[in-house]
C-alpha positions as CSV (number, residue, x, y, z in Angstrom):
1,F,4.6,12.0,9.4
2,A,3.5,11.7,13.0
3,G,6.7,13.4,14.2
4,L,6.3,16.1,11.6
5,Y,2.8,16.8,12.8
6,M,4.1,16.9,16.4
7,G,6.7,19.5,15.3
8,I,4.1,21.6,13.5
9,D,1.6,21.7,16.3
10,G,3.9,22.4,19.2
11,E,3.0,24.0,22.5
12,K,3.3,27.5,21.1
13,S,1.5,26.8,17.9
14,N,-2.3,26.6,17.6
15,C,-3.1,24.5,14.6
16,G,-6.0,22.7,16.3
17,L,-4.6,19.2,16.6
18,A,-4.2,19.5,20.4
19,E,-5.6,21.7,23.1
20,Q,-4.0,25.1,23.0
21,G,-1.0,25.3,25.3
22,T,-0.4,21.6,25.4
23,A,1.9,19.5,23.3
24,L,0.5,17.1,20.7
25,S,1.0,13.5,21.9
26,F,2.5,10.9,19.6
27,H,-0.6,8.8,19.8
28,T,-2.8,11.7,18.6
29,A,-0.3,12.7,15.8
30,F,-0.1,9.0,14.7
31,S,-3.9,8.7,14.6
32,F,-4.1,11.9,12.6
33,S,-1.5,10.6,10.1
34,L,-3.4,7.3,9.8
35,E,-6.6,9.2,9.2
36,T,-4.9,11.1,6.4
37,M,-3.4,8.0,4.7
38,T,-6.5,5.9,4.9
39,T,-8.9,8.7,4.1
40,I,-11.1,7.7,7.1
41,G,-11.9,11.3,7.9
42,Y,-10.9,13.9,10.4
43,G,-12.3,13.7,13.9
44,I,-10.3,16.7,15.2
45,P,-10.0,15.9,18.9
46,Y,-10.6,19.5,20.2
47,E,-13.2,21.9,18.9
48,T,-11.4,25.1,17.8
49,G,-14.1,26.8,15.7
50,T,-12.2,26.6,12.4
51,F,-10.5,23.8,10.5
52,F,-6.9,23.6,11.7
53,S,-7.3,27.0,13.3
54,G,-6.1,28.9,10.2
55,C,-2.7,27.2,10.5
56,W,-1.3,26.8,6.9
57,T,1.4,24.2,7.6
58,V,-0.9,21.4,8.5
59,P,-2.9,21.4,5.2
60,I,0.3,21.5,3.2
61,T,1.8,18.6,5.2
62,V,-1.5,16.7,4.8
63,H,-1.4,17.3,1.0
64,V,2.3,16.1,0.8
65,Q,1.5,13.0,2.8
66,A,-1.6,12.2,0.7
67,M,0.4,12.7,-2.6
68,I,3.2,10.4,-1.4
69,F,0.6,7.7,-0.4
70,I,-1.1,8.0,-3.8
71,M,2.2,7.5,-5.5
72,M,3.1,4.5,-3.3
73,N,-0.3,2.9,-4.1
74,A,0.2,3.5,-7.8
75,A,3.6,2.0,-7.7
76,F,2.4,-1.1,-5.8
77,V,-0.6,-1.6,-8.1
78,G,1.7,-1.2,-11.2
79,I,4.2,-3.8,-9.8
80,I,1.4,-6.3,-9.2
81,F,-0.2,-5.9,-12.6
82,A,3.3,-6.2,-14.2
83,R,3.8,-9.5,-12.5
84,I,0.4,-10.8,-13.4
85,G,0.7,-9.6,-17.0
86,R,3.9,-11.4,-17.6
87,A,2.3,-14.8,-16.9
88,N,0.5,-14.8,-20.3
89,S,3.6,-14.4,-22.3
90,R,5.2,-17.2,-20.2
91,A,2.2,-19.5,-20.8
92,T,2.8,-19.4,-24.6
93,Q,6.3,-20.8,-24.1
94,I,5.2,-24.0,-22.4
95,I,4.3,-27.1,-24.5
96,F,2.8,-30.4,-23.5
97,S,3.4,-33.8,-25.0
98,D,0.8,-35.3,-27.4
99,K,0.8,-38.6,-25.6
100,A,0.3,-39.6,-22.0
101,V,0.7,-42.9,-20.1
102,V,-0.7,-44.4,-16.9
103,R,2.0,-46.3,-15.0
104,C,1.8,-48.5,-11.9
105,I,4.6,-47.8,-9.5
106,H,4.7,-49.7,-6.1
107,G,1.0,-50.4,-6.4
108,H,-0.1,-46.8,-7.1
109,F,-1.2,-45.6,-10.6
110,Y,0.2,-42.4,-11.9
111,F,-0.9,-40.3,-14.9
112,M,2.3,-39.1,-16.6
113,F,3.0,-36.7,-19.5
114,Q,5.9,-34.4,-20.5
115,V,6.0,-30.7,-20.2
116,G,8.7,-28.6,-21.9
117,E,9.7,-25.1,-22.6
118,A,9.2,-24.1,-26.3
119,S,12.4,-21.9,-26.5
120,Y,14.5,-25.0,-25.5
121,F,13.1,-27.0,-28.4
122,K,13.6,-24.4,-31.1
């Protein structure tokens, strides 16, 4: 999105992201994009009097970037919860033996029991 902001706020455009008549640097465009995605807030680098100087392309691009970021967050959270939620169904398939033993192997004591998968024993 930094490249897109650089294209929108060129030398001939006055959207308020860079000084009028100068090109928007990649660093400034990347910082603006990062502010949009992390909702830190806008510290517009140059005072222009109005927000984005009445340029309609910047707010539309900000909106599209924010919507894409929200969808990515929702997808990642959904994937994480799907992976966590599957563990409960898996836990009901594991069975433990009723008996356990303590065994001495090479002078060290070990507590041993059997674990099995329920679907294998059906």
